N, CA, C, O and the ligand as a Tripos MOL2 file, in Angstrom:
@<TRIPOS>MOLECULE
protein
  277   275    70     0     0
PROTEIN
NO_CHARGES

@<TRIPOS>ATOM
      1 N          18.0800   -1.0510  -19.2560 N.3       1 MET1
      2 CA         17.6790   -1.2590  -17.8540 C.3       1 MET1
      3 C          16.2780   -0.6870  -17.6440 C.2       1 MET1
      4 O          15.9730    0.4150  -18.1000 O.2       1 MET1
      5 N          15.4430   -1.4350  -16.9600 N.am      2 ALA2
      6 CA         14.0720   -0.9960  -16.7060 C.3       2 ALA2
      7 C          13.8070   -0.9900  -15.2080 C.2       2 ALA2
      8 O          14.4580   -1.6880  -14.4310 O.2       2 ALA2
      9 N          12.8190   -0.1680  -14.8310 N.am      3 LYS3
     10 CA         12.3680   -0.1690  -13.4440 C.3       3 LYS3
     11 C          10.9050   -0.5810  -13.4730 C.2       3 LYS3
     12 O          10.0870    0.0730  -14.1200 O.2       3 LYS3
     13 N          10.5670   -1.6700  -12.7710 N.am      4 SER4
     14 CA          9.1830   -2.1320  -12.7430 C.3       4 SER4
     15 C           8.6670   -2.0960  -11.3230 C.2       4 SER4
     16 O           9.3600   -2.4830  -10.3820 O.2       4 SER4
     17 N           7.4430   -1.6270  -11.1790 N.am      5 VAL5
     18 CA          6.7940   -1.6050   -9.8680 C.3       5 VAL5
     19 C           5.6890   -2.6560   -9.8940 C.2       5 VAL5
     20 O           4.7540   -2.5770  -10.6920 O.2       5 VAL5
     21 N           5.8140   -3.6380   -9.0090 N.am      6 ILE6
     22 CA          4.8900   -4.7770   -8.9940 C.3       6 ILE6
     23 C           4.1130   -4.7370   -7.6820 C.2       6 ILE6
     24 O           4.6980   -4.6620   -6.6020 O.2       6 ILE6
     25 N           2.7810   -4.7890   -7.7940 N.am      7 LYS7
     26 CA          1.9280   -4.7730   -6.6060 C.3       7 LYS7
     27 C           1.7700   -6.2060   -6.1220 C.2       7 LYS7
     28 O           1.4290   -7.1080   -6.8880 O.2       7 LYS7
     29 N           2.0290   -6.3960   -4.8200 N.am      8 VAL8
     30 CA          2.0250   -7.7530   -4.2590 C.3       8 VAL8
     31 C           1.1700   -7.7960   -2.9960 C.2       8 VAL8
     32 O           1.2870   -6.9370   -2.1230 O.2       8 VAL8
     33 N           0.3110   -8.8090   -2.9160 N.am      9 ASP9
     34 CA         -0.5180   -9.0190   -1.7350 C.3       9 ASP9
     35 C           0.1530  -10.0000   -0.7900 C.2       9 ASP9
     36 O           0.7800  -10.9590   -1.2400 O.2       9 ASP9
     37 N           0.0320   -9.7760    0.5120 N.am     10 GLY10
     38 CA          0.4370  -10.7820    1.4870 C.3      10 GLY10
     39 C           1.7550  -10.4940    2.1850 C.2      10 GLY10
     40 O           2.1640  -11.2480    3.0680 O.2      10 GLY10
     41 N           2.4340   -9.4010    1.7980 N.am     11 MET11
     42 CA          3.6880   -9.0750    2.4820 C.3      11 MET11
     43 C           3.3370   -8.2510    3.7240 C.2      11 MET11
     44 O           2.6450   -7.2370    3.6370 O.2      11 MET11
     45 N           3.8320   -8.7100    4.8870 N.am     12 SER12
     46 CA          3.4090   -8.0170    6.1040 C.3      12 SER12
     47 C           4.5290   -7.7030    7.0860 C.2      12 SER12
     48 O           4.3250   -6.9130    8.0080 O.2      12 SER12
     49 N           5.6940   -8.2920    6.9170 N.am     13 CYS13
     50 CA          6.7310   -8.0730    7.9200 C.3      13 CYS13
     51 C           8.1220   -8.1590    7.2980 C.2      13 CYS13
     52 O           8.2660   -8.3670    6.0930 O.2      13 CYS13
     53 N           9.1380   -7.9960    8.1360 N.am     14 GLU14
     54 CA         10.5220   -8.0270    7.6360 C.3      14 GLU14
     55 C          10.8810   -9.3770    7.0140 C.2      14 GLU14
     56 O          11.7020   -9.4500    6.0990 O.2      14 GLU14
     57 N          10.2620  -10.4360    7.5170 N.am     15 HIS15
     58 CA         10.5100  -11.7550    6.9200 C.3      15 HIS15
     59 C          10.0940  -11.7530    5.4480 C.2      15 HIS15
     60 O          10.8040  -12.2750    4.5880 O.2      15 HIS15
     61 N           8.9400  -11.1610    5.1760 N.am     16 CYS16
     62 CA          8.4400  -11.0930    3.7990 C.3      16 CYS16
     63 C           9.3840  -10.2480    2.9440 C.2      16 CYS16
     64 O           9.6830  -10.5980    1.8020 O.2      16 CYS16
     65 N           9.8450   -9.1410    3.5050 N.am     17 VAL17
     66 CA         10.7640   -8.2680    2.7690 C.3      17 VAL17
     67 C          12.0180   -9.0510    2.3870 C.2      17 VAL17
     68 O          12.4920   -8.9730    1.2530 O.2      17 VAL17
     69 N          12.5500   -9.8100    3.3550 N.am     18 LYS18
     70 CA         13.7720  -10.5820    3.0940 C.3      18 LYS18
     71 C          13.5190  -11.6840    2.0790 C.2      18 LYS18
     72 O          14.3380  -11.9080    1.1870 O.2      18 LYS18
     73 N          12.3720  -12.3860    2.2110 N.am     19 ALA19
     74 CA         12.0680  -13.4950    1.2990 C.3      19 ALA19
     75 C          11.9300  -12.9870   -0.1270 C.2      19 ALA19
     76 O          12.4930  -13.5630   -1.0570 O.2      19 ALA19
     77 N          11.1750  -11.8980   -0.2940 N.am     20 VAL20
     78 CA         10.9310  -11.3810   -1.6470 C.3      20 VAL20
     79 C          12.1930  -10.7390   -2.2080 C.2      20 VAL20
     80 O          12.5590  -11.0000   -3.3540 O.2      20 VAL20
     81 N          12.8610   -9.9050   -1.4220 N.am     21 SER21
     82 CA         14.0250   -9.2330   -1.9980 C.3      21 SER21
     83 C          15.1580  -10.2100   -2.2530 C.2      21 SER21
     84 O          15.9230  -10.0410   -3.2030 O.2      21 SER21
     85 N          15.2760  -11.2540   -1.3950 N.am     22 GLY22
     86 CA         16.3060  -12.2620   -1.6260 C.3      22 GLY22
     87 C          16.0480  -13.0590   -2.8910 C.2      22 GLY22
     88 O          16.9560  -13.2790   -3.6920 O.2      22 GLY22
     89 N          14.8020  -13.4910   -3.0680 N.am     23 ALA23
     90 CA         14.4660  -14.3290   -4.2250 C.3      23 ALA23
     91 C          14.5590  -13.5350   -5.5240 C.2      23 ALA23
     92 O          15.1200  -14.0090   -6.5130 O.2      23 ALA23
     93 N          14.0090  -12.3300   -5.5130 N.am     24 VAL24
     94 CA         14.0360  -11.5170   -6.7460 C.3      24 VAL24
     95 C          15.4580  -11.0550   -7.0410 C.2      24 VAL24
     96 O          15.8800  -11.0080   -8.1960 O.2      24 VAL24
     97 N          16.1950  -10.7130   -5.9740 N.am     25 GLY25
     98 CA         17.5650  -10.2450   -6.1630 C.3      25 GLY25
     99 C          18.4920  -11.3190   -6.7250 C.2      25 GLY25
    100 O          19.5380  -11.0080   -7.2950 O.2      25 GLY25
    101 N          18.0990  -12.5990   -6.5610 N.am     26 ALA26
    102 CA         18.9370  -13.7010   -7.0420 C.3      26 ALA26
    103 C          18.7160  -14.0080   -8.5250 C.2      26 ALA26
    104 O          19.4580  -14.7970   -9.1110 O.2      26 ALA26
    105 N          17.6960  -13.3860   -9.1370 N.am     27 ILE27
    106 CA         17.4220  -13.6360  -10.5600 C.3      27 ILE27
    107 C          18.4930  -12.9310  -11.3960 C.2      27 ILE27
    108 O          18.7910  -11.7570  -11.1770 O.2      27 ILE27
    109 N          19.0670  -13.6650  -12.3560 N.am     28 ALA28
    110 CA         20.0580  -13.0520  -13.2430 C.3      28 ALA28
    111 C          19.4050  -11.9040  -14.0140 C.2      28 ALA28
    112 O          18.3210  -12.0620  -14.5770 O.2      28 ALA28
    113 N          20.0670  -10.7620  -14.0340 N.am     29 GLY29
    114 CA         19.5310   -9.6150  -14.7610 C.3      29 GLY29
    115 C          18.8520   -8.5980  -13.8620 C.2      29 GLY29
    116 O          18.4830   -7.5110  -14.3050 O.2      29 GLY29
    117 N          18.6870   -8.9640  -12.5760 N.am     30 VAL30
    118 CA         18.1050   -8.0190  -11.6150 C.3      30 VAL30
    119 C          19.2390   -7.3150  -10.8880 C.2      30 VAL30
    120 O          20.1190   -7.9630  -10.3220 O.2      30 VAL30
    121 N          19.2160   -5.9830  -10.9050 N.am     31 SER31
    122 CA         20.3010   -5.2450  -10.2640 C.3      31 SER31
    123 C          19.8780   -4.5430   -8.9870 C.2      31 SER31
    124 O          20.7260   -4.0600   -8.2370 O.2      31 SER31
    125 N          18.5850   -4.4780   -8.7300 N.am     32 GLY32
    126 CA         18.1510   -3.8430   -7.4870 C.3      32 GLY32
    127 C          16.7080   -4.1980   -7.1660 C.2      32 GLY32
    128 O          15.8720   -4.3240   -8.0610 O.2      32 GLY32
    129 N          16.4280   -4.3580   -5.8740 N.am     33 VAL33
    130 CA         15.0610   -4.6590   -5.4300 C.3      33 VAL33
    131 C          14.7720   -3.8220   -4.2080 C.2      33 VAL33
    132 O          15.6000   -3.7460   -3.3000 O.2      33 VAL33
    133 N          13.5990   -3.1830   -4.1680 N.am     34 SER34
    134 CA         13.1930   -2.5870   -2.9080 C.3      34 SER34
    135 C          11.7310   -2.9050   -2.6640 C.2      34 SER34
    136 O          10.8980   -2.8270   -3.5680 O.2      34 SER34
    137 N          11.4330   -3.2700   -1.4090 N.am     35 VAL35
    138 CA         10.0820   -3.6650   -1.0210 C.3      35 VAL35
    139 C           9.5250   -2.5880   -0.1150 C.2      35 VAL35
    140 O          10.1710   -2.1700    0.8460 O.2      35 VAL35
    141 N           8.3150   -2.1420   -0.4300 N.am     36 ASP36
    142 CA          7.6200   -1.1500    0.4030 C.3      36 ASP36
    143 C           6.3940   -1.8250    1.0060 C.2      36 ASP36
    144 O           5.4080   -2.0820    0.3140 O.2      36 ASP36
    145 N           6.4700   -2.1110    2.3130 N.am     37 LEU37
    146 CA          5.3500   -2.7980    2.9640 C.3      37 LEU37
    147 C           4.1190   -1.9040    3.0420 C.2      37 LEU37
    148 O           2.9900   -2.3890    2.9750 O.2      37 LEU37
    149 N           4.3360   -0.6030    3.1840 N.am     38 GLY38
    150 CA          3.2220    0.3390    3.3090 C.3      38 GLY38
    151 C           2.3160    0.3230    2.0950 C.2      38 GLY38
    152 O           1.0920    0.3370    2.2190 O.2      38 GLY38
    153 N           2.9270    0.2930    0.9200 N.am     39 THR39
    154 CA          2.1300    0.3140   -0.3130 C.3      39 THR39
    155 C           1.9710   -1.0870   -0.9050 C.2      39 THR39
    156 O           1.2230   -1.2740   -1.8650 O.2      39 THR39
    157 N           2.6670   -2.0670   -0.3410 N.am     40 GLY40
    158 CA          2.5910   -3.4220   -0.8870 C.3      40 GLY40
    159 C           3.1730   -3.5240   -2.2840 C.2      40 GLY40
    160 O           2.6400   -4.2240   -3.1450 O.2      40 GLY40
    161 N           4.2710   -2.8180   -2.4990 N.am     41 THR41
    162 CA          4.8760   -2.8530   -3.8270 C.3      41 THR41
    163 C           6.3330   -3.3050   -3.7610 C.2      41 THR41
    164 O           7.0350   -3.1030   -2.7700 O.2      41 THR41
    165 N           6.7540   -3.9270   -4.8660 N.am     42 VAL42
    166 CA          8.1370   -4.3430   -5.0440 C.3      42 VAL42
    167 C           8.6520   -3.5810   -6.2640 C.2      42 VAL42
    168 O           8.1030   -3.7050   -7.3580 O.2      42 VAL42
    169 N           9.6970   -2.8010   -6.0720 N.am     43 THR43
    170 CA         10.2870   -2.0440   -7.1730 C.3      43 THR43
    171 C          11.5800   -2.7400   -7.5760 C.2      43 THR43
    172 O          12.4640   -2.9730   -6.7520 O.2      43 THR43
    173 N          11.6710   -3.0660   -8.8670 N.am     44 VAL44
    174 CA         12.7890   -3.8800   -9.3470 C.3      44 VAL44
    175 C          13.5060   -3.1580  -10.4840 C.2      44 VAL44
    176 O          12.8800   -2.7330  -11.4550 O.2      44 VAL44
    177 N          14.8090   -3.0260  -10.3530 N.am     45 ASP45
    178 CA         15.6450   -2.5530  -11.4570 C.3      45 ASP45
    179 C          16.1610   -3.7990  -12.1620 C.2      45 ASP45
    180 O          16.7990   -4.6530  -11.5470 O.2      45 ASP45
    181 N          15.8790   -3.8960  -13.4560 N.am     46 HIS46
    182 CA         16.2680   -5.1400  -14.1530 C.3      46 HIS46
    183 C          16.5050   -4.8900  -15.6320 C.2      46 HIS46
    184 O          16.0490   -3.9060  -16.2150 O.2      46 HIS46
    185 N          17.2450   -5.8320  -16.2070 N.am     47 ASP47
    186 CA         17.4450   -5.8440  -17.6560 C.3      47 ASP47
    187 C          16.3220   -6.7060  -18.2360 C.2      47 ASP47
    188 O          16.3330   -7.9240  -18.0570 O.2      47 ASP47
    189 N          15.3550   -6.0980  -18.9260 N.am     48 PRO48
    190 CA         14.1820   -6.8550  -19.3720 C.3      48 PRO48
    191 C          14.5120   -7.9880  -20.3460 C.2      48 PRO48
    192 O          13.7150   -8.9150  -20.4950 O.2      48 PRO48
    193 N          15.6580   -7.9330  -21.0050 N.am     49 ASP49
    194 CA         16.0280   -9.0270  -21.9120 C.3      49 ASP49
    195 C          16.4630  -10.2660  -21.1340 C.2      49 ASP49
    196 O          16.3110  -11.3940  -21.6030 O.2      49 ASP49
    197 N          17.0080  -10.0360  -19.9390 N.am     50 GLU50
    198 CA         17.5240  -11.1530  -19.1430 C.3      50 GLU50
    199 C          16.5050  -11.5900  -18.0840 C.2      50 GLU50
    200 O          16.3080  -12.7820  -17.8470 O.2      50 GLU50
    201 N          15.8690  -10.6080  -17.4590 N.am     51 ALA51
    202 CA         14.8840  -10.8900  -16.4120 C.3      51 ALA51
    203 C          13.5930  -10.1660  -16.7780 C.2      51 ALA51
    204 O          13.4670   -8.9600  -16.5660 O.2      51 ALA51
    205 N          12.6370  -10.9100  -17.3280 N.am     52 SER52
    206 CA         11.3810  -10.2800  -17.7420 C.3      52 SER52
    207 C          10.5000  -10.0350  -16.5260 C.2      52 SER52
    208 O          10.6960  -10.6390  -15.4710 O.2      52 SER52
    209 N           9.5330   -9.1480  -16.6820 N.am     53 VAL53
    210 CA          8.5860   -8.8850  -15.5960 C.3      53 VAL53
    211 C           7.8570  -10.1750  -15.2370 C.2      53 VAL53
    212 O           7.5870  -10.4250  -14.0630 O.2      53 VAL53
    213 N           7.5360  -10.9980  -16.2370 N.am     54 GLU54
    214 CA          6.8450  -12.2670  -15.9700 C.3      54 GLU54
    215 C           7.6930  -13.1950  -15.0990 C.2      54 GLU54
    216 O           7.1830  -13.8450  -14.1870 O.2      54 GLU54
    217 N           8.9900  -13.2470  -15.3920 N.am     55 THR55
    218 CA          9.8960  -14.0710  -14.5870 C.3      55 THR55
    219 C           9.9160  -13.5860  -13.1410 C.2      55 THR55
    220 O           9.8720  -14.3830  -12.2040 O.2      55 THR55
    221 N           9.9830  -12.2900  -12.9790 N.am     56 ILE56
    222 CA         10.0330  -11.7080  -11.6300 C.3      56 ILE56
    223 C           8.7320  -12.0030  -10.8870 C.2      56 ILE56
    224 O           8.7500  -12.3900   -9.7190 O.2      56 ILE56
    225 N           7.6020  -11.8150  -11.5760 N.am     57 LYS57
    226 CA          6.3070  -12.0740  -10.9330 C.3      57 LYS57
    227 C           6.1820  -13.5360  -10.5160 C.2      57 LYS57
    228 O           5.6740  -13.8240   -9.4320 O.2      57 LYS57
    229 N           6.6380  -14.4630  -11.3580 N.am     58 SER58
    230 CA          6.4690  -15.8640  -10.9960 C.3      58 SER58
    231 C           7.3840  -16.2350   -9.8380 C.2      58 SER58
    232 O           7.0320  -17.0930   -9.0280 O.2      58 SER58
    233 N           8.5540  -15.6030   -9.7440 N.am     59 GLU59
    234 CA          9.4340  -15.8370   -8.6010 C.3      59 GLU59
    235 C           8.7740  -15.3490   -7.3040 C.2      59 GLU59
    236 O           8.8720  -16.0080   -6.2690 O.2      59 GLU59
    237 N           8.1100  -14.2050   -7.3640 N.am     60 ILE60
    238 CA          7.4050  -13.6870   -6.1750 C.3      60 ILE60
    239 C           6.2950  -14.6570   -5.7760 C.2      60 ILE60
    240 O           6.1050  -14.9270   -4.5900 O.2      60 ILE60
    241 N           5.5620  -15.1820   -6.7580 N.am     61 GLU61
    242 CA          4.4840  -16.1320   -6.4550 C.3      61 GLU61
    243 C           5.0470  -17.4360   -5.8940 C.2      61 GLU61
    244 O           4.4260  -18.0630   -5.0350 O.2      61 GLU61
    245 N           6.2240  -17.8450   -6.3790 N.am     62 ASP62
    246 CA          6.8650  -19.0580   -5.8450 C.3      62 ASP62
    247 C           7.1890  -18.8910   -4.3610 C.2      62 ASP62
    248 O           7.2590  -19.8770   -3.6270 O.2      62 ASP62
    249 N           7.3860  -17.6590   -3.9200 N.am     63 GLN63
    250 CA          7.6690  -17.4230   -2.5000 C.3      63 GLN63
    251 C           6.3930  -17.4280   -1.6630 C.2      63 GLN63
    252 O           6.4610  -17.3350   -0.4370 O.2      63 GLN63
    253 N           5.2300  -17.5340   -2.3070 N.am     64 GLY64
    254 CA          3.9790  -17.6410   -1.5720 C.3      64 GLY64
    255 C           3.1550  -16.3700   -1.5000 C.2      64 GLY64
    256 O           2.2160  -16.2730   -0.7100 O.2      64 GLY64
    257 N           3.5100  -15.3910   -2.3300 N.am     65 TYR65
    258 CA          2.7610  -14.1340   -2.3260 C.3      65 TYR65
    259 C           1.9590  -13.9980   -3.6150 C.2      65 TYR65
    260 O           2.2670  -14.6250   -4.6280 O.2      65 TYR65
    261 N           0.9180  -13.1610   -3.5540 N.am     66 ASP66
    262 CA          0.0650  -12.9820   -4.7300 C.3      66 ASP66
    263 C           0.3940  -11.6860   -5.4430 C.2      66 ASP66
    264 O           0.3650  -10.6080   -4.8500 O.2      66 ASP66
    265 N           0.7070  -11.8070   -6.7230 N.am     67 VAL67
    266 CA          0.9410  -10.6230   -7.5420 C.3      67 VAL67
    267 C          -0.4310  -10.0930   -7.9560 C.2      67 VAL67
    268 O          -1.2780  -10.8500   -8.4310 O.2      67 VAL67
    269 N          -0.6440   -8.7970   -7.7740 N.am     68 VAL68
    270 CA         -1.9070   -8.1670   -8.1310 C.3      68 VAL68
    271 C          -1.7780   -7.6090   -9.5420 C.2      68 VAL68
    272 O          -0.8950   -6.7970   -9.8200 O.2      68 VAL68
    273 N          -2.6540   -8.0450  -10.4180 N.am     69 GLU69
    274 CA         -2.5540   -7.5940  -11.8300 C.3      69 GLU69
    275 C          -3.1480   -6.2030  -11.9900 C.2      69 GLU69
    276 O          -3.1560   -5.6580  -13.0940 O.2      69 GLU69
    277 CU          6.1800  -11.5190    6.7470 Cu       70 CU70
@<TRIPOS>BOND
     1     1     2 1
     2     2     3 1
     3     3     4 2
     4     3     5 am
     5     5     6 1
     6     6     7 1
     7     7     8 2
     8     7     9 am
     9     9    10 1
    10    10    11 1
    11    11    12 2
    12    11    13 am
    13    13    14 1
    14    14    15 1
    15    15    16 2
    16    15    17 am
    17    17    18 1
    18    18    19 1
    19    19    20 2
    20    19    21 am
    21    21    22 1
    22    22    23 1
    23    23    24 2
    24    23    25 am
    25    25    26 1
    26    26    27 1
    27    27    28 2
    28    27    29 am
    29    29    30 1
    30    30    31 1
    31    31    32 2
    32    31    33 am
    33    33    34 1
    34    34    35 1
    35    35    36 2
    36    35    37 am
    37    37    38 1
    38    38    39 1
    39    39    40 2
    40    39    41 am
    41    41    42 1
    42    42    43 1
    43    43    44 2
    44    43    45 am
    45    45    46 1
    46    46    47 1
    47    47    48 2
    48    47    49 am
    49    49    50 1
    50    50    51 1
    51    51    52 2
    52    51    53 am
    53    53    54 1
    54    54    55 1
    55    55    56 2
    56    55    57 am
    57    57    58 1
    58    58    59 1
    59    59    60 2
    60    59    61 am
    61    61    62 1
    62    62    63 1
    63    63    64 2
    64    63    65 am
    65    65    66 1
    66    66    67 1
    67    67    68 2
    68    67    69 am
    69    69    70 1
    70    70    71 1
    71    71    72 2
    72    71    73 am
    73    73    74 1
    74    74    75 1
    75    75    76 2
    76    75    77 am
    77    77    78 1
    78    78    79 1
    79    79    80 2
    80    79    81 am
    81    81    82 1
    82    82    83 1
    83    83    84 2
    84    83    85 am
    85    85    86 1
    86    86    87 1
    87    87    88 2
    88    87    89 am
    89    89    90 1
    90    90    91 1
    91    91    92 2
    92    91    93 am
    93    93    94 1
    94    94    95 1
    95    95    96 2
    96    95    97 am
    97    97    98 1
    98    98    99 1
    99    99   100 2
   100    99   101 am
   101   101   102 1
   102   102   103 1
   103   103   104 2
   104   103   105 am
   105   105   106 1
   106   106   107 1
   107   107   108 2
   108   107   109 am
   109   109   110 1
   110   110   111 1
   111   111   112 2
   112   111   113 am
   113   113   114 1
   114   114   115 1
   115   115   116 2
   116   115   117 am
   117   117   118 1
   118   118   119 1
   119   119   120 2
   120   119   121 am
   121   121   122 1
   122   122   123 1
   123   123   124 2
   124   123   125 am
   125   125   126 1
   126   126   127 1
   127   127   128 2
   128   127   129 am
   129   129   130 1
   130   130   131 1
   131   131   132 2
   132   131   133 am
   133   133   134 1
   134   134   135 1
   135   135   136 2
   136   135   137 am
   137   137   138 1
   138   138   139 1
   139   139   140 2
   140   139   141 am
   141   141   142 1
   142   142   143 1
   143   143   144 2
   144   143   145 am
   145   145   146 1
   146   146   147 1
   147   147   148 2
   148   147   149 am
   149   149   150 1
   150   150   151 1
   151   151   152 2
   152   151   153 am
   153   153   154 1
   154   154   155 1
   155   155   156 2
   156   155   157 am
   157   157   158 1
   158   158   159 1
   159   159   160 2
   160   159   161 am
   161   161   162 1
   162   162   163 1
   163   163   164 2
   164   163   165 am
   165   165   166 1
   166   166   167 1
   167   167   168 2
   168   167   169 am
   169   169   170 1
   170   170   171 1
   171   171   172 2
   172   171   173 am
   173   173   174 1
   174   174   175 1
   175   175   176 2
   176   175   177 am
   177   177   178 1
   178   178   179 1
   179   179   180 2
   180   179   181 am
   181   181   182 1
   182   182   183 1
   183   183   184 2
   184   183   185 am
   185   185   186 1
   186   186   187 1
   187   187   188 2
   188   187   189 am
   189   189   190 1
   190   190   191 1
   191   191   192 2
   192   191   193 am
   193   193   194 1
   194   194   195 1
   195   195   196 2
   196   195   197 am
   197   197   198 1
   198   198   199 1
   199   199   200 2
   200   199   201 am
   201   201   202 1
   202   202   203 1
   203   203   204 2
   204   203   205 am
   205   205   206 1
   206   206   207 1
   207   207   208 2
   208   207   209 am
   209   209   210 1
   210   210   211 1
   211   211   212 2
   212   211   213 am
   213   213   214 1
   214   214   215 1
   215   215   216 2
   216   215   217 am
   217   217   218 1
   218   218   219 1
   219   219   220 2
   220   219   221 am
   221   221   222 1
   222   222   223 1
   223   223   224 2
   224   223   225 am
   225   225   226 1
   226   226   227 1
   227   227   228 2
   228   227   229 am
   229   229   230 1
   230   230   231 1
   231   231   232 2
   232   231   233 am
   233   233   234 1
   234   234   235 1
   235   235   236 2
   236   235   237 am
   237   237   238 1
   238   238   239 1
   239   239   240 2
   240   239   241 am
   241   241   242 1
   242   242   243 1
   243   243   244 2
   244   243   245 am
   245   245   246 1
   246   246   247 1
   247   247   248 2
   248   247   249 am
   249   249   250 1
   250   250   251 1
   251   251   252 2
   252   251   253 am
   253   253   254 1
   254   254   255 1
   255   255   256 2
   256   255   257 am
   257   257   258 1
   258   258   259 1
   259   259   260 2
   260   259   261 am
   261   261   262 1
   262   262   263 1
   263   263   264 2
   264   263   265 am
   265   265   266 1
   266   266   267 1
   267   267   268 2
   268   267   269 am
   269   269   270 1
   270   270   271 1
   271   271   272 2
   272   271   273 am
   273   273   274 1
   274   274   275 1
   275   275   276 2
@<TRIPOS>SUBSTRUCTURE
     1 MET1         2 RESIDUE 1 A MET
     2 ALA2         6 RESIDUE 1 A ALA
     3 LYS3        10 RESIDUE 1 A LYS
     4 SER4        14 RESIDUE 1 A SER
     5 VAL5        18 RESIDUE 1 A VAL
     6 ILE6        22 RESIDUE 1 A ILE
     7 LYS7        26 RESIDUE 1 A LYS
     8 VAL8        30 RESIDUE 1 A VAL
     9 ASP9        34 RESIDUE 1 A ASP
    10 GLY10       38 RESIDUE 1 A GLY
    11 MET11       42 RESIDUE 1 A MET
    12 SER12       46 RESIDUE 1 A SER
    13 CYS13       50 RESIDUE 1 A CYS
    14 GLU14       54 RESIDUE 1 A GLU
    15 HIS15       58 RESIDUE 1 A HIS
    16 CYS16       62 RESIDUE 1 A CYS
    17 VAL17       66 RESIDUE 1 A VAL
    18 LYS18       70 RESIDUE 1 A LYS
    19 ALA19       74 RESIDUE 1 A ALA
    20 VAL20       78 RESIDUE 1 A VAL
    21 SER21       82 RESIDUE 1 A SER
    22 GLY22       86 RESIDUE 1 A GLY
    23 ALA23       90 RESIDUE 1 A ALA
    24 VAL24       94 RESIDUE 1 A VAL
    25 GLY25       98 RESIDUE 1 A GLY
    26 ALA26      102 RESIDUE 1 A ALA
    27 ILE27      106 RESIDUE 1 A ILE
    28 ALA28      110 RESIDUE 1 A ALA
    29 GLY29      114 RESIDUE 1 A GLY
    30 VAL30      118 RESIDUE 1 A VAL
    31 SER31      122 RESIDUE 1 A SER
    32 GLY32      126 RESIDUE 1 A GLY
    33 VAL33      130 RESIDUE 1 A VAL
    34 SER34      134 RESIDUE 1 A SER
    35 VAL35      138 RESIDUE 1 A VAL
    36 ASP36      142 RESIDUE 1 A ASP
    37 LEU37      146 RESIDUE 1 A LEU
    38 GLY38      150 RESIDUE 1 A GLY
    39 THR39      154 RESIDUE 1 A THR
    40 GLY40      158 RESIDUE 1 A GLY
    41 THR41      162 RESIDUE 1 A THR
    42 VAL42      166 RESIDUE 1 A VAL
    43 THR43      170 RESIDUE 1 A THR
    44 VAL44      174 RESIDUE 1 A VAL
    45 ASP45      178 RESIDUE 1 A ASP
    46 HIS46      182 RESIDUE 1 A HIS
    47 ASP47      186 RESIDUE 1 A ASP
    48 PRO48      190 RESIDUE 1 A PRO
    49 ASP49      194 RESIDUE 1 A ASP
    50 GLU50      198 RESIDUE 1 A GLU
    51 ALA51      202 RESIDUE 1 A ALA
    52 SER52      206 RESIDUE 1 A SER
    53 VAL53      210 RESIDUE 1 A VAL
    54 GLU54      214 RESIDUE 1 A GLU
    55 THR55      218 RESIDUE 1 A THR
    56 ILE56      222 RESIDUE 1 A ILE
    57 LYS57      226 RESIDUE 1 A LYS
    58 SER58      230 RESIDUE 1 A SER
    59 GLU59      234 RESIDUE 1 A GLU
    60 ILE60      238 RESIDUE 1 A ILE
    61 GLU61      242 RESIDUE 1 A GLU
    62 ASP62      246 RESIDUE 1 A ASP
    63 GLN63      250 RESIDUE 1 A GLN
    64 GLY64      254 RESIDUE 1 A GLY
    65 TYR65      258 RESIDUE 1 A TYR
    66 ASP66      262 RESIDUE 1 A ASP
    67 VAL67      266 RESIDUE 1 A VAL
    68 VAL68      270 RESIDUE 1 A VAL
    69 GLU69      274 RESIDUE 1 A GLU
    70 CU70       277 GROUP 0 **** ****
């Protein structure tokens, strides 16, 4: 199990929190998601063999947000 902190641009309200945490939380292998609007970060507990960081990042981008490298 890994914990990854992903910096994301464009999240500004509870709608964004729900969209991102819902989409990331639905990925197989993800066991926890928390979104911090203050720091613009998404913290994800995941099994890296099942849900890679790349998979998680592309899901966030599919929701319309920009992942900051
Ligand atoms: Cu929003």
